[in-house]
BALOBA-1460 file (C-alpha; in Angstrom, 3 decimals):
// residues 389
<rec num="1" residu="m" x="41.758" y="-6.456" z="48.830"/>
<rec num="2" residu="i" x="39.105" y="-4.700" z="46.732"/>
<rec num="3" residu="p" x="35.768" y="-6.538" z="46.945"/>
<rec num="4" residu="s" x="34.293" y="-7.869" z="43.728"/>
<rec num="5" residu="g" x="30.981" y="-9.398" z="42.801"/>
<rec num="6" residu="r" x="28.105" y="-9.519" z="40.374"/>
<rec num="7" residu="y" x="24.463" y="-8.532" z="40.536"/>
<rec num="8" residu="d" x="22.009" y="-9.586" z="37.808"/>
<rec num="9" residu="f" x="18.823" y="-7.588" z="37.336"/>
<rec num="10" residu="l" x="15.663" y="-9.459" z="36.432"/>
<rec num="11" residu="a" x="14.177" y="-9.552" z="32.957"/>
<rec num="12" residu="q" x="11.335" y="-7.519" z="34.463"/>
<rec num="13" residu="e" x="10.194" y="-4.396" z="32.688"/>
<rec num="14" residu="s" x="7.936" y="-2.629" z="35.161"/>
<rec num="15" residu="i" x="5.901" y="-2.648" z="38.370"/>
<rec num="16" residu="l" x="2.423" y="-1.117" z="38.478"/>
<rec num="17" residu="f" x="1.235" y="-0.410" z="42.011"/>
<rec num="18" residu="g" x="-1.856" y="1.049" z="43.642"/>
<rec num="19" residu="m" x="-3.929" y="0.678" z="40.454"/>
<rec num="20" residu="p" x="-7.025" y="-1.591" z="40.285"/>
<rec num="21" residu="c" x="-5.859" y="-4.903" z="38.859"/>
<rec num="22" residu="v" x="-8.442" y="-5.049" z="36.058"/>
<rec num="23" residu="q" x="-7.372" y="-1.623" z="34.806"/>
<rec num="24" residu="a" x="-3.700" y="-2.552" z="35.124"/>
<rec num="25" residu="v" x="-4.162" y="-5.878" z="33.291"/>
<rec num="26" residu="m" x="-6.016" y="-4.218" z="30.424"/>
<rec num="27" residu="q" x="-3.378" y="-1.487" z="30.188"/>
<rec num="28" residu="t" x="-0.694" y="-4.192" z="30.059"/>
<rec num="29" residu="v" x="-2.508" y="-6.253" z="27.424"/>
<rec num="30" residu="g" x="-2.870" y="-3.145" z="25.272"/>
<rec num="31" residu="e" x="0.758" y="-2.080" z="25.649"/>
<rec num="32" residu="m" x="2.003" y="-5.574" z="24.829"/>
<rec num="33" residu="g" x="-0.400" y="-6.092" z="21.948"/>
<rec num="34" residu="a" x="-1.594" y="-9.431" z="23.334"/>
<rec num="35" residu="k" x="-4.464" y="-11.098" z="21.459"/>
<rec num="36" residu="r" x="-4.832" y="-14.388" z="23.376"/>
<rec num="37" residu="v" x="-4.562" y="-14.084" z="27.149"/>
<rec num="38" residu="y" x="-4.582" y="-17.142" z="29.416"/>
<rec num="39" residu="l" x="-5.235" y="-16.880" z="33.165"/>
<rec num="40" residu="v" x="-3.703" y="-19.020" z="35.904"/>
<rec num="41" residu="s" x="-4.933" y="-18.658" z="39.476"/>
<rec num="42" residu="s" x="-5.771" y="-20.462" z="42.677"/>
<rec num="43" residu="q" x="-9.152" y="-22.185" z="42.997"/>
<rec num="44" residu="s" x="-10.157" y="-19.977" z="45.905"/>
<rec num="45" residu="l" x="-9.648" y="-16.780" z="43.916"/>
<rec num="46" residu="s" x="-11.361" y="-18.030" z="40.774"/>
<rec num="47" residu="r" x="-14.293" y="-19.818" z="42.434"/>
<rec num="48" residu="k" x="-14.941" y="-17.852" z="45.612"/>
<rec num="49" residu="t" x="-14.259" y="-14.234" z="44.571"/>
<rec num="50" residu="d" x="-14.933" y="-12.038" z="41.557"/>
<rec num="51" residu="v" x="-11.256" y="-11.146" z="41.041"/>
<rec num="52" residu="v" x="-10.636" y="-13.583" z="38.192"/>
<rec num="53" residu="s" x="-14.087" y="-13.279" z="36.626"/>
<rec num="54" residu="s" x="-13.706" y="-9.486" z="36.522"/>
<rec num="55" residu="i" x="-10.483" y="-9.870" z="34.547"/>
<rec num="56" residu="t" x="-11.971" y="-12.424" z="32.143"/>
<rec num="57" residu="t" x="-14.980" y="-10.175" z="31.522"/>
<rec num="58" residu="a" x="-12.744" y="-7.186" z="30.797"/>
<rec num="59" residu="l" x="-10.587" y="-9.258" z="28.432"/>
<rec num="60" residu="g" x="-13.583" y="-10.241" z="26.335"/>
<rec num="61" residu="d" x="-12.508" y="-11.976" z="23.123"/>
<rec num="62" residu="c" x="-8.859" y="-11.845" z="24.223"/>
<rec num="63" residu="f" x="-9.542" y="-14.369" z="26.994"/>
<rec num="64" residu="c" x="-8.555" y="-17.869" z="25.846"/>
<rec num="65" residu="g" x="-8.683" y="-20.014" z="28.968"/>
<rec num="66" residu="l" x="-8.205" y="-20.515" z="32.707"/>
<rec num="67" residu="f" x="-6.226" y="-23.008" z="34.787"/>
<rec num="68" residu="d" x="-7.110" y="-22.863" z="38.482"/>
<rec num="69" residu="e" x="-5.938" y="-26.253" z="39.734"/>
<rec num="70" residu="c" x="-2.539" y="-25.219" z="41.061"/>
<rec num="71" residu="v" x="-1.305" y="-27.323" z="43.998"/>
<rec num="72" residu="a" x="0.747" y="-26.131" z="46.985"/>
<rec num="73" residu="h" x="4.504" y="-26.798" z="46.764"/>
<rec num="74" residu="v" x="4.070" y="-27.193" z="42.985"/>
<rec num="75" residu="p" x="4.282" y="-30.959" z="42.456"/>
<rec num="76" residu="r" x="5.499" y="-31.838" z="38.986"/>
<rec num="77" residu="d" x="2.266" y="-33.616" z="38.035"/>
<rec num="78" residu="s" x="0.301" y="-30.396" z="38.514"/>
<rec num="79" residu="v" x="2.770" y="-28.544" z="36.280"/>
<rec num="80" residu="i" x="2.268" y="-31.112" z="33.530"/>
<rec num="81" residu="r" x="-1.518" y="-30.619" z="33.737"/>
<rec num="82" residu="a" x="-1.114" y="-26.847" z="33.503"/>
<rec num="83" residu="l" x="1.347" y="-27.246" z="30.646"/>
<rec num="84" residu="a" x="-1.125" y="-29.343" z="28.664"/>
<rec num="85" residu="a" x="-3.901" y="-26.795" z="29.214"/>
<rec num="86" residu="v" x="-1.729" y="-23.899" z="28.050"/>
<rec num="87" residu="r" x="-0.511" y="-25.784" z="24.985"/>
<rec num="88" residu="s" x="-4.121" y="-26.448" z="23.993"/>
<rec num="89" residu="a" x="-5.115" y="-22.774" z="24.404"/>
<rec num="90" residu="r" x="-2.125" y="-21.335" z="22.459"/>
<rec num="91" residu="p" x="-1.935" y="-17.982" z="24.333"/>
<rec num="92" residu="d" x="0.493" y="-15.157" z="23.626"/>
<rec num="93" residu="l" x="0.459" y="-13.956" z="27.251"/>
<rec num="94" residu="i" x="-0.243" y="-15.530" z="30.651"/>
<rec num="95" residu="v" x="-1.678" y="-13.485" z="33.519"/>
<rec num="96" residu="t" x="-1.049" y="-15.180" z="36.856"/>
<rec num="97" residu="v" x="-3.256" y="-14.151" z="39.771"/>
<rec num="98" residu="g" x="-2.466" y="-15.433" z="43.252"/>
<rec num="99" residu="g" x="0.460" y="-16.326" z="45.464"/>
<rec num="100" residu="g" x="3.674" y="-18.243" z="45.059"/>
<rec num="101" residu="t" x="1.949" y="-21.484" z="44.065"/>
<rec num="102" residu="p" x="0.371" y="-20.273" z="40.795"/>
<rec num="103" residu="i" x="3.328" y="-18.000" z="40.005"/>
<rec num="104" residu="d" x="5.836" y="-20.854" z="40.387"/>
<rec num="105" residu="t" x="3.505" y="-23.213" z="38.513"/>
<rec num="106" residu="v" x="3.664" y="-20.838" z="35.551"/>
<rec num="107" residu="k" x="7.446" y="-20.502" z="35.843"/>
<rec num="108" residu="m" x="7.690" y="-24.277" z="35.592"/>
<rec num="109" residu="l" x="5.251" y="-24.620" z="32.689"/>
<rec num="110" residu="l" x="7.209" y="-21.930" z="30.832"/>
<rec num="111" residu="i" x="10.285" y="-24.138" z="31.228"/>
<rec num="112" residu="g" x="8.172" y="-26.975" z="29.854"/>
<rec num="113" residu="l" x="7.197" y="-24.884" z="26.846"/>
<rec num="114" residu="a" x="10.763" y="-23.697" z="26.279"/>
<rec num="115" residu="e" x="12.218" y="-27.199" z="26.349"/>
<rec num="116" residu="d" x="9.218" y="-29.085" z="24.887"/>
<rec num="117" residu="l" x="8.745" y="-31.271" z="27.965"/>
<rec num="118" residu="e" x="5.887" y="-33.744" z="28.338"/>
<rec num="119" residu="s" x="6.523" y="-35.765" z="31.507"/>
<rec num="120" residu="p" x="7.450" y="-35.010" z="35.138"/>
<rec num="121" residu="e" x="10.704" y="-36.965" z="34.838"/>
<rec num="122" residu="q" x="11.979" y="-34.721" z="32.059"/>
<rec num="123" residu="f" x="12.310" y="-31.823" z="34.519"/>
<rec num="124" residu="d" x="15.231" y="-33.652" z="36.169"/>
<rec num="125" residu="a" x="17.617" y="-32.432" z="33.483"/>
<rec num="126" residu="f" x="16.871" y="-28.777" z="34.260"/>
<rec num="127" residu="a" x="16.992" y="-28.724" z="38.073"/>
<rec num="128" residu="i" x="19.806" y="-26.876" z="39.827"/>
<rec num="129" residu="r" x="22.136" y="-29.525" z="41.224"/>
<rec num="130" residu="l" x="25.034" y="-29.612" z="43.664"/>
<rec num="131" residu="l" x="28.167" y="-31.225" z="42.274"/>
<rec num="132" residu="e" x="30.513" y="-33.417" z="44.268"/>
<rec num="133" residu="d" x="32.923" y="-30.533" z="44.839"/>
<rec num="134" residu="g" x="30.116" y="-28.473" z="46.413"/>
<rec num="135" residu="s" x="29.650" y="-26.165" z="43.435"/>
<rec num="136" residu="k" x="26.257" y="-25.831" z="41.785"/>
<rec num="137" residu="h" x="25.280" y="-26.709" z="38.253"/>
<rec num="138" residu="v" x="22.646" y="-24.452" z="36.677"/>
<rec num="139" residu="p" x="21.457" y="-26.061" z="33.433"/>
<rec num="140" residu="p" x="20.898" y="-23.687" z="30.502"/>
<rec num="141" residu="i" x="17.232" y="-23.276" z="29.589"/>
<rec num="142" residu="k" x="15.899" y="-21.709" z="26.420"/>
<rec num="143" residu="n" x="13.751" y="-18.582" z="26.537"/>
<rec num="144" residu="p" x="10.056" y="-19.503" z="26.669"/>
<rec num="145" residu="p" x="7.834" y="-18.549" z="23.717"/>
<rec num="146" residu="i" x="5.580" y="-16.434" z="25.960"/>
<rec num="147" residu="r" x="5.913" y="-14.514" z="29.253"/>
<rec num="148" residu="q" x="3.815" y="-14.119" z="32.369"/>
<rec num="149" residu="i" x="2.369" y="-11.052" z="34.083"/>
<rec num="150" residu="a" x="1.991" y="-11.545" z="37.840"/>
<rec num="151" residu="v" x="-0.791" y="-10.147" z="40.030"/>
<rec num="152" residu="p" x="0.255" y="-11.366" z="43.497"/>
<rec num="153" residu="t" x="-2.157" y="-11.742" z="46.394"/>
<rec num="154" residu="t" x="0.335" y="-12.930" z="49.027"/>
<rec num="155" residu="l" x="3.711" y="-11.654" z="50.204"/>
<rec num="156" residu="s" x="5.964" y="-14.594" z="49.311"/>
<rec num="157" residu="g" x="7.805" y="-12.553" z="46.667"/>
<rec num="158" residu="a" x="7.641" y="-15.159" z="43.888"/>
<rec num="159" residu="e" x="6.724" y="-12.364" z="41.487"/>
<rec num="160" residu="f" x="10.130" y="-10.757" z="42.049"/>
<rec num="161" residu="s" x="12.316" y="-13.684" z="41.018"/>
<rec num="162" residu="n" x="13.147" y="-16.020" z="38.174"/>
<rec num="163" residu="l" x="13.604" y="-18.923" z="40.606"/>
<rec num="164" residu="a" x="10.961" y="-21.649" z="40.861"/>
<rec num="165" residu="g" x="10.519" y="-24.344" z="43.482"/>
<rec num="166" residu="c" x="8.941" y="-27.589" z="42.287"/>
<rec num="167" residu="t" x="8.405" y="-30.800" z="44.253"/>
<rec num="168" residu="d" x="9.346" y="-34.259" z="43.068"/>
<rec num="169" residu="t" x="6.839" y="-36.280" z="45.083"/>
<rec num="170" residu="n" x="8.665" y="-39.552" z="44.393"/>
<rec num="171" residu="r" x="11.835" y="-38.283" z="46.087"/>
<rec num="172" residu="q" x="9.983" y="-36.037" z="48.575"/>
<rec num="173" residu="t" x="12.311" y="-33.227" z="47.562"/>
<rec num="174" residu="k" x="11.691" y="-29.695" z="46.378"/>
<rec num="175" residu="d" x="14.049" y="-28.858" z="43.520"/>
<rec num="176" residu="l" x="14.936" y="-25.386" z="42.305"/>
<rec num="177" residu="f" x="14.909" y="-24.188" z="38.703"/>
<rec num="178" residu="t" x="15.909" y="-20.901" z="37.132"/>
<rec num="179" residu="a" x="15.873" y="-19.290" z="33.703"/>
<rec num="180" residu="r" x="16.067" y="-15.651" z="32.742"/>
<rec num="181" residu="e" x="12.574" y="-15.160" z="31.300"/>
<rec num="182" residu="i" x="10.370" y="-17.467" z="33.385"/>
<rec num="183" residu="g" x="9.696" y="-14.734" z="35.965"/>
<rec num="184" residu="a" x="7.145" y="-11.965" z="35.591"/>
<rec num="185" residu="q" x="7.668" y="-9.477" z="32.786"/>
<rec num="186" residu="r" x="5.460" y="-7.059" z="34.712"/>
<rec num="187" residu="v" x="4.133" y="-7.112" z="38.270"/>
<rec num="188" residu="i" x="0.794" y="-5.575" z="39.243"/>
<rec num="189" residu="l" x="0.357" y="-4.711" z="42.927"/>
<rec num="190" residu="d" x="-3.291" y="-4.092" z="43.812"/>
<rec num="191" residu="p" x="-3.773" y="-4.117" z="47.595"/>
<rec num="192" residu="a" x="-7.573" y="-4.099" z="47.276"/>
<rec num="193" residu="i" x="-7.722" y="-7.687" z="46.003"/>
<rec num="194" residu="t" x="-5.517" y="-8.957" z="48.842"/>
<rec num="195" residu="v" x="-8.408" y="-8.621" z="51.302"/>
<rec num="196" residu="h" x="-9.513" y="-12.029" z="49.968"/>
<rec num="197" residu="t" x="-6.259" y="-13.587" z="51.173"/>
<rec num="198" residu="p" x="-6.734" y="-15.423" z="54.494"/>
<rec num="199" residu="d" x="-5.056" y="-13.521" z="57.326"/>
<rec num="200" residu="w" x="-2.798" y="-16.450" z="58.270"/>
<rec num="201" residu="l" x="-1.569" y="-16.692" z="54.677"/>
<rec num="202" residu="w" x="-0.992" y="-12.952" z="54.307"/>
<rec num="203" residu="l" x="0.945" y="-12.705" z="57.562"/>
<rec num="204" residu="s" x="2.925" y="-15.930" z="57.173"/>
<rec num="205" residu="t" x="4.044" y="-15.057" z="53.658"/>
<rec num="206" residu="g" x="5.020" y="-11.679" z="55.063"/>
<rec num="207" residu="m" x="7.363" y="-13.588" z="57.356"/>
<rec num="208" residu="r" x="8.623" y="-15.350" z="54.240"/>
<rec num="209" residu="a" x="9.606" y="-11.967" z="52.813"/>
<rec num="210" residu="i" x="11.257" y="-11.100" z="56.137"/>
<rec num="211" residu="d" x="13.262" y="-14.297" z="55.641"/>
<rec num="212" residu="h" x="14.272" y="-13.185" z="52.132"/>
<rec num="213" residu="a" x="15.572" y="-9.901" z="53.515"/>
<rec num="214" residu="a" x="17.291" y="-11.379" z="56.568"/>
<rec num="215" residu="e" x="19.181" y="-14.048" z="54.654"/>
<rec num="216" residu="t" x="20.215" y="-11.477" z="52.046"/>
<rec num="217" residu="i" x="21.580" y="-9.147" z="54.725"/>
<rec num="218" residu="c" x="23.297" y="-12.026" z="56.538"/>
<rec num="219" residu="s" x="24.670" y="-13.604" z="53.369"/>
<rec num="220" residu="r" x="28.314" y="-14.566" z="53.267"/>
<rec num="221" residu="n" x="28.606" y="-12.289" z="50.200"/>
<rec num="222" residu="p" x="26.448" y="-9.208" z="50.981"/>
<rec num="223" residu="q" x="26.277" y="-6.210" z="48.653"/>
<rec num="224" residu="p" x="25.568" y="-2.530" z="49.397"/>
<rec num="225" residu="f" x="22.624" y="-2.401" z="46.965"/>
<rec num="226" residu="t" x="20.771" y="-5.308" z="48.569"/>
<rec num="227" residu="d" x="21.692" y="-4.141" z="52.070"/>
<rec num="228" residu="s" x="20.008" y="-0.801" z="51.467"/>
<rec num="229" residu="t" x="16.818" y="-2.184" z="49.935"/>
<rec num="230" residu="c" x="16.423" y="-5.066" z="52.359"/>
<rec num="231" residu="l" x="17.041" y="-3.057" z="55.513"/>
<rec num="232" residu="h" x="14.435" y="-0.482" z="54.511"/>
<rec num="233" residu="g" x="12.101" y="-3.256" z="53.408"/>
<rec num="234" residu="l" x="12.436" y="-4.948" z="56.800"/>
<rec num="235" residu="s" x="11.363" y="-1.805" z="58.625"/>
<rec num="236" residu="m" x="8.413" y="-1.214" z="56.296"/>
<rec num="237" residu="l" x="7.281" y="-4.817" z="56.413"/>
<rec num="238" residu="a" x="7.489" y="-5.262" z="60.184"/>
<rec num="239" residu="d" x="5.424" y="-2.097" z="60.672"/>
<rec num="240" residu="s" x="2.820" y="-2.815" z="57.993"/>
<rec num="241" residu="l" x="2.351" y="-6.461" z="58.992"/>
<rec num="242" residu="r" x="1.589" y="-5.427" z="62.558"/>
<rec num="243" residu="q" x="-0.852" y="-2.820" z="61.210"/>
<rec num="244" residu="t" x="-2.714" y="-5.336" z="59.053"/>
<rec num="245" residu="k" x="-2.752" y="-7.817" z="61.935"/>
<rec num="246" residu="s" x="-4.468" y="-5.124" z="64.013"/>
<rec num="247" residu="d" x="-6.814" y="-4.061" z="61.200"/>
<rec num="248" residu="p" x="-6.905" y="-6.238" z="58.059"/>
<rec num="249" residu="s" x="-8.942" y="-3.590" z="56.213"/>
<rec num="250" residu="q" x="-6.058" y="-1.066" z="56.116"/>
<rec num="251" residu="i" x="-5.465" y="-0.904" z="52.367"/>
<rec num="252" residu="e" x="-2.536" y="1.506" z="52.634"/>
<rec num="253" residu="a" x="-0.778" y="-0.843" z="55.056"/>
<rec num="254" residu="r" x="-1.366" y="-3.708" z="52.643"/>
<rec num="255" residu="l" x="0.195" y="-1.735" z="49.804"/>
<rec num="256" residu="n" x="3.143" y="-0.855" z="52.041"/>
<rec num="257" residu="s" x="3.614" y="-4.574" z="52.680"/>
<rec num="258" residu="q" x="3.578" y="-5.279" z="48.948"/>
<rec num="259" residu="l" x="6.096" y="-2.508" z="48.271"/>
<rec num="260" residu="a" x="8.263" y="-3.749" z="51.145"/>
<rec num="261" residu="v" x="8.332" y="-7.228" z="49.597"/>
<rec num="262" residu="w" x="9.670" y="-5.678" z="46.403"/>
<rec num="263" residu="l" x="12.539" y="-4.219" z="48.452"/>
<rec num="264" residu="c" x="13.082" y="-7.417" z="50.436"/>
<rec num="265" residu="c" x="13.443" y="-9.551" z="47.307"/>
<rec num="266" residu="t" x="16.390" y="-7.849" z="45.629"/>
<rec num="267" residu="g" x="18.624" y="-10.692" z="46.786"/>
<rec num="268" residu="l" x="16.319" y="-13.494" z="45.673"/>
<rec num="269" residu="n" x="18.361" y="-15.861" z="43.459"/>
<rec num="270" residu="r" x="21.092" y="-13.235" z="43.189"/>
<rec num="271" residu="i" x="22.720" y="-13.312" z="46.628"/>
<rec num="272" residu="e" x="23.766" y="-16.502" z="48.419"/>
<rec num="273" residu="w" x="21.243" y="-17.431" z="51.104"/>
<rec num="274" residu="g" x="21.400" y="-19.850" z="54.011"/>
<rec num="275" residu="a" x="19.815" y="-22.741" z="55.815"/>
<rec num="276" residu="s" x="16.507" y="-21.083" z="56.682"/>
<rec num="277" residu="h" x="15.501" y="-21.312" z="53.032"/>
<rec num="278" residu="g" x="17.438" y="-24.515" z="52.388"/>
<rec num="279" residu="i" x="15.767" y="-26.432" z="55.213"/>
<rec num="280" residu="g" x="12.450" y="-24.644" z="54.756"/>
<rec num="281" residu="h" x="12.035" y="-25.908" z="51.204"/>
<rec num="282" residu="q" x="12.229" y="-29.484" z="52.476"/>
<rec num="283" residu="l" x="9.729" y="-28.905" z="55.296"/>
<rec num="284" residu="g" x="7.171" y="-28.329" z="52.566"/>
<rec num="285" residu="a" x="8.222" y="-31.288" z="50.439"/>
<rec num="286" residu="v" x="8.430" y="-33.781" z="53.326"/>
<rec num="287" residu="a" x="5.819" y="-32.610" z="55.823"/>
<rec num="288" residu="g" x="3.560" y="-30.329" z="53.773"/>
<rec num="289" residu="v" x="4.337" y="-27.228" z="55.851"/>
<rec num="290" residu="p" x="2.888" y="-24.111" z="54.172"/>
<rec num="291" residu="h" x="5.493" y="-21.935" z="52.473"/>
<rec num="292" residu="g" x="5.161" y="-18.990" z="54.841"/>
<rec num="293" residu="h" x="5.117" y="-21.103" z="57.993"/>
<rec num="294" residu="t" x="8.497" y="-22.600" z="57.088"/>
<rec num="295" residu="s" x="10.068" y="-19.175" z="57.613"/>
<rec num="296" residu="c" x="8.101" y="-18.585" z="60.817"/>
<rec num="297" residu="v" x="9.662" y="-21.651" z="62.402"/>
<rec num="298" residu="m" x="13.105" y="-21.700" z="60.780"/>
<rec num="299" residu="l" x="14.424" y="-18.150" z="60.401"/>
<rec num="300" residu="h" x="14.955" y="-17.231" z="64.055"/>
<rec num="301" residu="n" x="16.428" y="-20.665" z="64.759"/>
<rec num="302" residu="v" x="18.891" y="-20.470" z="61.859"/>
<rec num="303" residu="l" x="19.853" y="-16.920" z="62.881"/>
<rec num="304" residu="r" x="20.522" y="-18.233" z="66.371"/>
<rec num="305" residu="y" x="22.644" y="-21.075" z="64.967"/>
<rec num="306" residu="n" x="24.587" y="-18.653" z="62.728"/>
<rec num="307" residu="q" x="25.075" y="-15.918" z="65.322"/>
<rec num="308" residu="m" x="28.698" y="-16.827" z="66.042"/>
<rec num="309" residu="a" x="29.512" y="-16.476" z="62.350"/>
<rec num="310" residu="n" x="27.776" y="-13.209" z="61.451"/>
<rec num="311" residu="e" x="26.857" y="-11.326" z="64.596"/>
<rec num="312" residu="e" x="27.759" y="-7.968" z="63.015"/>
<rec num="313" residu="r" x="25.455" y="-8.590" z="60.057"/>
<rec num="314" residu="q" x="22.638" y="-9.669" z="62.341"/>
<rec num="315" residu="a" x="23.062" y="-6.423" z="64.274"/>
<rec num="316" residu="l" x="21.965" y="-4.576" z="61.118"/>
<rec num="317" residu="i" x="18.631" y="-6.400" z="61.323"/>
<rec num="318" residu="s" x="18.206" y="-5.323" z="64.943"/>
<rec num="319" residu="q" x="18.867" y="-1.719" z="63.921"/>
<rec num="320" residu="a" x="16.324" y="-1.932" z="61.087"/>
<rec num="321" residu="l" x="13.762" y="-3.222" z="63.564"/>
<rec num="322" residu="r" x="14.613" y="-0.265" z="65.855"/>
<rec num="323" residu="r" x="15.813" y="-2.473" z="68.730"/>
<rec num="324" residu="p" x="19.618" y="-2.358" z="68.435"/>
<rec num="325" residu="d" x="20.113" y="-3.759" z="71.935"/>
<rec num="326" residu="s" x="18.161" y="-6.950" z="71.168"/>
<rec num="327" residu="s" x="19.326" y="-9.910" z="69.119"/>
<rec num="328" residu="a" x="17.934" y="-10.351" z="65.621"/>
<rec num="329" residu="c" x="16.826" y="-13.906" z="66.364"/>
<rec num="330" residu="d" x="14.791" y="-12.783" z="69.370"/>
<rec num="331" residu="l" x="13.221" y="-9.901" z="67.427"/>
<rec num="332" residu="i" x="12.237" y="-12.146" z="64.504"/>
<rec num="333" residu="e" x="10.699" y="-14.693" z="66.858"/>
<rec num="334" residu="e" x="8.871" y="-11.899" z="68.674"/>
<rec num="335" residu="l" x="7.491" y="-10.563" z="65.383"/>
<rec num="336" residu="a" x="6.193" y="-13.999" z="64.397"/>
<rec num="337" residu="k" x="4.482" y="-14.358" z="67.774"/>
<rec num="338" residu="d" x="2.987" y="-10.844" z="67.529"/>
<rec num="339" residu="l" x="1.474" y="-11.876" z="64.191"/>
<rec num="340" residu="g" x="-0.010" y="-15.009" z="65.722"/>
<rec num="341" residu="m" x="2.270" y="-17.301" z="63.730"/>
<rec num="342" residu="p" x="3.745" y="-20.652" z="64.821"/>
<rec num="343" residu="t" x="7.374" y="-20.519" z="65.889"/>
<rec num="344" residu="q" x="8.246" y="-24.206" z="66.496"/>
<rec num="345" residu="l" x="8.318" y="-27.232" z="64.224"/>
<rec num="346" residu="r" x="5.935" y="-29.105" z="66.497"/>
<rec num="347" residu="d" x="3.369" y="-26.339" z="65.848"/>
<rec num="348" residu="v" x="3.318" y="-26.981" z="62.073"/>
<rec num="349" residu="g" x="2.934" y="-30.758" z="62.004"/>
<rec num="350" residu="v" x="6.602" y="-31.745" z="61.794"/>
<rec num="351" residu="s" x="7.519" y="-34.740" z="63.930"/>
<rec num="352" residu="r" x="10.943" y="-36.041" z="64.865"/>
<rec num="353" residu="e" x="10.250" y="-38.956" z="62.511"/>
<rec num="354" residu="h" x="10.515" y="-36.450" z="59.644"/>
<rec num="355" residu="f" x="13.945" y="-35.198" z="60.682"/>
<rec num="356" residu="a" x="16.110" y="-37.766" z="58.874"/>
<rec num="357" residu="t" x="14.361" y="-37.286" z="55.526"/>
<rec num="358" residu="i" x="14.407" y="-33.493" z="55.876"/>
<rec num="359" residu="a" x="18.104" y="-33.479" z="56.773"/>
<rec num="360" residu="t" x="19.099" y="-35.752" z="53.903"/>
<rec num="361" residu="a" x="17.214" y="-33.634" z="51.370"/>
<rec num="362" residu="a" x="18.468" y="-30.366" z="52.858"/>
<rec num="363" residu="m" x="22.085" y="-31.458" z="52.418"/>
<rec num="364" residu="q" x="21.467" y="-31.356" z="48.653"/>
<rec num="365" residu="s" x="20.328" y="-27.727" z="48.842"/>
<rec num="366" residu="m" x="22.616" y="-25.067" z="47.422"/>
<rec num="367" residu="m" x="21.304" y="-22.724" z="50.138"/>
<rec num="368" residu="v" x="22.437" y="-25.055" z="52.904"/>
<rec num="369" residu="k" x="25.854" y="-25.236" z="51.250"/>
<rec num="370" residu="t" x="26.109" y="-21.430" z="51.297"/>
<rec num="371" residu="n" x="24.977" y="-21.000" z="54.909"/>
<rec num="372" residu="p" x="27.141" y="-18.351" z="56.648"/>
<rec num="373" residu="r" x="28.180" y="-20.873" z="59.302"/>
<rec num="374" residu="p" x="29.357" y="-23.806" z="57.182"/>
<rec num="375" residu="i" x="27.263" y="-26.966" z="57.316"/>
<rec num="376" residu="f" x="29.269" y="-30.044" z="56.399"/>
<rec num="377" residu="h" x="27.158" y="-32.868" z="57.783"/>
<rec num="378" residu="r" x="23.500" y="-33.780" z="58.151"/>
<rec num="379" residu="n" x="24.011" y="-33.949" z="61.928"/>
<rec num="380" residu="q" x="24.263" y="-30.163" z="61.885"/>
<rec num="381" residu="i" x="20.869" y="-30.015" z="60.162"/>
<rec num="382" residu="l" x="19.486" y="-32.384" z="62.783"/>
<rec num="383" residu="q" x="20.856" y="-30.062" z="65.477"/>
<rec num="384" residu="i" x="18.998" y="-27.088" z="63.962"/>
<rec num="385" residu="l" x="15.800" y="-29.127" z="63.592"/>
<rec num="386" residu="e" x="15.989" y="-30.271" z="67.209"/>
<rec num="387" residu="q" x="16.483" y="-26.666" z="68.343"/>
<rec num="388" residu="a" x="13.487" y="-25.600" z="66.235"/>
<rec num="389" residu="w" x="11.225" y="-28.447" z="67.371"/>
């Protein structure tokens, strides 16, 4: 039988890399003819470094405001605050500087602008949902009136997707949202500004990108295009992460990590993933585990659980990591340990008391439903959590 499938490219026009971010932002503003530019960033970048202030100074009269109160795991209330600030400023372009938290915050506020939302509860209608037959429902969302330009400072890869994670704190669940134009229209990769990123955050989000690549390669519906990019990205990222762990000042290694993330993210929201992401999202919503650390503790354990179902695909990961005689799960765990990252749930503040809530929420995840080794019952999630604890 001839294989068939579909691959959707992002509504992303270009990537600028290796150029100072201020120069790249000003070039972008000029090319796009923007007159009112709004900045969104993390507090640490805007208040403890000159990265954001340098951009605002260069923008001059084009600068129309700053929101720097983004909250980890993107709770809906924080999105509503950002949405109100952007509405008041009336920008024609948003420049997002930071990691996955500010980038996903902007994705969500763009949905709010597109659909004229005013309260956290109104986002319910636009979340991706699993139907009773196990299929997923992706609500249509209008194109937002403006776009964002992303200047990432971590390696989570949020800049290379049109998928946003947003937490409903009432339900203790992270929901997923997607729309064609909420992702970055342009991405600017400046390794020099990433020296401000704490080492643990840089390295743990690097493991997050490793997770993106691994679950793309091990997907139940892999594609040659994503295989080729992700396998090369894995090799680049494993090497460059170890180099920056050894010497955080290596700018070339930092750029190689950023470029590797680009390669590792070609399957993000376009190829079916598995339980590492599906469970990991709920670790953040229920127990507040940082985004990158969820992959450090879950990926090797999910690979181990799935090994009977996709051993041949996992062997490709071992080859990319230049250790074909070792199992992918062992190599991923070894990499996390080499980077000084936690590898067990007990190391990241998850207790067994959290397991039931995590498992219940994870069973509503489309990524758990598409795990290569089918997961039909929450007891299987509990088994994985116990193994990871």
